[in-house]
VEXPA-761020 format. One line per 4 residues: number of its first residue (from 1); for each residue z, y, x of C-alpha. Coordinates in pm, whole numbers, plus 50000, padded with zeros to 5 digits. Example, Ala and Ser with C-alpha at 12.3 -4.5 7.8 and 13.67 -1.06 7.14 Angstrom:
2
1 = 50780,49550,51230 | 50714,49894,51367
END
This chain:
380
1 = 20889,15521,13127 | 20640,15241,13085 | 20561,15166,12723 | 20635,14818,12649
5 = 20338,14604,12541 | 20283,14263,12391 | 19992,14030,12336 | 19851,13971,11999
9 = 19942,13621,12010 | 20323,13721,12097 | 20273,13977,11794 | 20178,13723,11577
13 = 20453,13504,11661 | 20714,13790,11633 | 20582,13896,11312 | 20641,13537,11181
17 = 20997,13597,11286 | 21031,13928,11077 | 20903,14196,11314 | 20727,14467,11114
21 = 20337,14490,11240 | 20169,14819,11166 | 19805,14906,11183 | 19798,15273,11262
25 = 19420,15325,11245 | 19266,15531,10974 | 19167,15375,10634 | 18809,15353,10724
29 = 18883,15186,11041 | 19048,14898,10862 | 18772,14849,10629 | 18611,14606,10885
33 = 18929,14379,10889 | 19287,14410,10984 | 19566,14170,11132 | 19699,13965,10819
37 = 20042,14096,10715 | 19992,14405,10887 | 20090,14751,10724 | 19819,15023,10683
41 = 19993,15357,10791 | 19775,15592,10991 | 19923,15729,11315 | 19952,16102,11217
45 = 20145,15992,10882 | 20375,15729,11084 | 20434,15997,11359 | 20518,16293,11108
49 = 20793,16108,10951 | 20854,15769,11059 | 21192,15719,10878 | 20976,15743,10550
53 = 20839,15390,10627 | 21086,15254,10885 | 21461,15333,10761 | 21606,15100,11039
57 = 21586,15244,11388 | 21681,14919,11527 | 21416,14707,11354 | 21144,14531,11579
61 = 20823,14714,11531 | 20491,14622,11634 | 20200,14892,11661 | 19850,14780,11656
65 = 19525,15031,11672 | 19169,14952,11788 | 19199,14886,12139 | 19562,14984,12233
69 = 19559,15330,12355 | 19683,15505,12026 | 19941,15238,11962 | 20088,15298,12333
73 = 20107,15687,12244 | 20255,15629,11889 | 20536,15409,12078 | 20653,15667,12280
77 = 20656,15916,11983 | 20879,15629,11795 | 21111,15572,12086 | 21169,15959,12119
81 = 21249,15965,11733 | 21521,15689,11817 | 21354,15372,11736 | 21470,15134,12009
85 = 21247,14811,11956 | 20882,14952,11927 | 20600,14764,12098 | 20216,14830,12152
89 = 19977,14513,12066 | 19774,14487,12382 | 19374,14526,12314 | 19441,14626,11960
93 = 19270,14475,11671 | 18943,14411,11872 | 19146,14146,12100 | 19339,14013,11775
97 = 19004,13935,11615 | 18866,13784,11984 | 19163,13547,11974 | 19069,13446,11621
101 = 19410,13549,11474 | 19417,13588,11086 | 19249,13880,10965 | 19210,14038,10616
105 = 18964,14270,10476 | 19034,14525,10180 | 18864,14449,09850 | 18611,14740,09829
109 = 18290,14809,09618 | 17954,14769,09780 | 17913,15128,09781 | 18234,15227,09961
113 = 18220,14924,10214 | 17844,15062,10302 | 17963,15392,10338 | 18251,15305,10563
117 = 18054,15059,10782 | 17750,15262,10796 | 17908,15608,10922 | 18182,15451,11100
121 = 18119,15612,11410 | 18087,15943,11234 | 18425,15883,11073 | 18592,15868,11410
125 = 18493,16186,11526 | 18728,16463,11463 | 18462,16738,11392 | 18321,16512,11118
129 = 18549,16250,10956 | 18556,16148,10584 | 18534,16524,10484 | 18227,16587,10704
133 = 18041,16287,10611 | 18079,16356,10225 | 17942,16700,10343 | 17634,16533,10486
137 = 17608,16311,10175 | 17605,16631,09934 | 17352,16835,10155 | 16999,16888,10097
141 = 16756,16928,10352 | 16371,17039,10309 | 16139,16886,10579 | 15815,17039,10599
145 = 15567,16794,10788 | 15622,16456,10886 | 15442,16468,11219 | 15533,16469,11555
149 = 15879,16682,11491 | 15904,16581,11148 | 15918,16205,11240 | 16257,16196,11476
153 = 16409,16480,11251 | 16347,16256,10949 | 16481,15945,11099 | 16806,16090,11236
157 = 16864,16298,10927 | 16828,16004,10722 | 17063,15790,10943 | 17330,16047,10966
161 = 17355,16014,10579 | 17197,16359,10457 | 17216,16275,10077 | 16880,16433,09976
165 = 16586,16472,10190 | 16282,16684,10017 | 15961,16581,10210 | 15652,16804,10217
169 = 15324,16705,10357 | 14942,16719,10247 | 14819,16513,10521 | 14729,16115,10567
173 = 14814,15882,10845 | 14541,15875,11123 | 14547,15676,11435 | 14561,15956,11676
177 = 14889,16031,11501 | 15077,15717,11608 | 15101,15837,12003 | 15399,16053,11881
181 = 15430,16056,11504 | 15691,15753,11499 | 15754,15775,11110 | 15404,15604,11081
185 = 15251,15281,11172 | 14902,15131,11225 | 14916,14948,10889 | 14960,15291,10730
189 = 14648,15437,10849 | 14474,15619,10556 | 14796,15633,10366 | 14966,15980,10273
193 = 15212,16075,10517 | 15486,16125,10258 | 15437,15773,10114 | 15448,15629,10476
197 = 15769,15828,10542 | 15943,15722,10229 | 15899,15376,10324 | 16017,15398,10661
201 = 16334,15638,10595 | 16411,15411,10293 | 16415,15108,10488 | 16659,15296,10745
205 = 16900,15414,10475 | 16839,15299,10125 | 17135,15503,09997 | 16999,15847,10023
209 = 16763,16018,09785 | 16413,16067,09935 | 16185,16320,09736 | 15819,16353,09843
213 = 15560,16599,09789 | 15207,16538,09864 | 15106,16903,09885 | 15086,17178,10108
217 = 15349,17471,10119 | 15185,17787,09966 | 15313,18113,09842 | 15253,17982,09508
221 = 15498,17674,09540 | 15735,17795,09811 | 16017,17877,09621 | 15999,17583,09412
225 = 16012,17374,09733 | 16312,17579,09867 | 16491,17551,09547 | 16805,17404,09576
229 = 16815,17318,09961 | 17063,17393,10215 | 16877,17385,10527 | 16500,17417,10607
233 = 16357,17217,10881 | 16020,17351,11007 | 15813,17047,11136 | 15480,17223,11060
237 = 15219,17259,11341 | 15043,17604,11209 | 15144,17961,11202 | 15057,18031,10849
241 = 15323,17775,10744 | 15576,17909,10985 | 15535,18283,10874 | 15554,18165,10515
245 = 15868,17934,10556 | 16012,18234,10749 | 15961,18495,10483 | 16082,18275,10212
249 = 16393,18159,10406 | 16490,18544,10458 | 16420,18627,10100 | 16617,18306,09968
253 = 16885,18307,10235 | 16825,17975,10377 | 16874,17887,10751 | 16543,17794,10906
257 = 16510,17546,11200 | 16221,17622,11397 | 16047,17401,11653 | 15726,17394,11831
261 = 15546,17172,12103 | 15220,17223,12344 | 15132,17017,12614 | 15451,16947,12818
265 = 15657,17215,12656 | 15882,17286,12376 | 16088,17521,12198 | 16359,17546,11924
269 = 16574,17795,11755 | 16760,17860,11435 | 16661,18137,11222 | 16962,18269,10969
273 = 16863,18624,10905 | 16851,18581,10537 | 17214,18524,10545 | 17297,18742,10827
277 = 17084,19066,10775 | 17102,19267,11085 | 17296,19004,11294 | 17048,18733,11312
281 = 16669,18745,11387 | 16390,18592,11194 | 16069,18422,11319 | 15901,18751,11289
285 = 16122,18899,11524 | 16014,18651,11778 | 15636,18676,11679 | 15562,19004,11499
289 = 15195,18912,11505 | 15047,18576,11511 | 14937,18469,11864 | 14553,18440,11893
293 = 14441,18101,11834 | 14272,18096,12189 | 14627,18127,12336 | 14773,17892,12099
297 = 14578,17558,12078 | 14726,17306,11861 | 14779,16940,11973 | 14420,16807,11853
301 = 14271,17055,12112 | 14514,17081,12381 | 14692,16758,12352 | 15071,16683,12384
305 = 15293,16448,12562 | 15385,16177,12327 | 15761,16181,12363 | 15776,16576,12367
309 = 15802,16617,11992 | 16057,16342,11996 | 16289,16575,12218 | 16246,16872,12005
313 = 16260,16698,11671 | 16563,16527,11754 | 16721,16881,11862 | 16609,17028,11547
317 = 16803,16740,11351 | 17116,16805,11578 | 17095,17168,11455 | 17057,17073,11090
321 = 17365,16839,11111 | 17567,17119,11298 | 17466,17371,11014 | 17556,17124,10730
325 = 17893,17029,10912 | 17954,17407,11001 | 18047,17284,11359 | 17947,17398,11711
329 = 17750,17705,11812 | 17385,17684,11640 | 17088,17814,11814 | 17108,18140,11619
333 = 16977,18454,11834 | 16875,18206,12111 | 16543,18050,12183 | 16578,17712,12371
337 = 16278,17630,12587 | 16224,17266,12725 | 15992,17172,13027 | 15937,16812,13019
341 = 15776,16785,13366 | 16054,16983,13531 | 16330,16808,13267 | 16467,17149,13235
345 = 16599,17349,12942 | 16618,17736,12968 | 16771,17969,12696 | 16641,18306,12603
349 = 16844,18565,12413 | 16656,18665,12079 | 16819,18977,11905 | 16716,19082,11562
353 = 16451,19351,11566 | 16549,19662,11391 | 16138,19722,11338 | 16086,19367,11182
357 = 15881,19378,10873 | 16105,19133,10688 | 16481,19095,10788 | 16647,19436,10857
361 = 16934,19514,10628 | 16857,19696,10309 | 16472,19641,10338 | 16339,19509,10026
365 = 16136,19194,10026 | 15765,19305,10073 | 15618,19006,09905 | 15414,18698,10008
369 = 15087,18763,10183 | 14747,18568,10248 | 14916,18389,10566 | 14591,18229,10679
373 = 14408,18585,10702 | 14725,18745,10865 | 14716,18452,11138 | 14356,18497,11166
377 = 14401,18841,11273 | 14242,18999,10945 | 14397,19269,10753 | 14598,19175,10448
END
């Protein structure tokens, strides 16, 4: 049976004559405005017990949502419950506003209004919603490096509303960075990268807390840097930092999001062996020994396609959000390879190494080492 529909203008006229207009959107959707005189009752609540809100089954009821699809579905539900005069408003609140019909907006404080408007697209996702966005707001992420990987990752973590970003970098902005390190600008050349990053991320989202550390991660400060964070995002560009972050993440049981780029190729994985001993690998399971520098030149020596770190950094930010929200399937036990020239992704299974020097179950933490010497191939 076809669902009866009326236009917003018709709904307005019937409302004046006593029809009950109900906005069935969620509370956060109504923050941007709702039809004047409409009752705000979320669709799920109305459908669960319509008689709690509509005692008369013969009353004329008009349902309005954002675009009209949800209200049509709700009309069918109410009809099945015995309500005989139920109509869906075509085009929903969007069309109502386009026709300049009267709208009211709830009185909210500035912080709540900003939250509901800024994250409205997250709030509409069933996998996030208000509860998930509050998780992001309470989360703390350590971002090591604000270069090619850290730049896009930082932007998207800040935009997503991660409440606290602790940014660590001991470098300054150089003109050669600007081809890929999009957090920084020409005007910031010579400025500490953490200062430059703070300016850009604060401008994007002034509601989050950005903590900057103008220093290099070392065995002496690594545990203090990891203190209180939920996720570590590795945007470093050198093997000593990667091994240090790995070892600390295993010891302190923090998930580590790894990313690397070279030339036209990138890779990404999530190492969570600290919390999943014997079930998930760590970075040392992938690289028990540091590759020889001659086979792994850095971007300064070998070059890198400017957009490549953007792709990998965005994927790292995606994994961070999934871990915080506890949704989806993180790249744990998997290494994702990206070939920009072929525009192809390839996934490799990565099991935990039972002979790993760091992460097997019951293996005591051996302590931090001289990572520079280890990666240079010297005995430590």
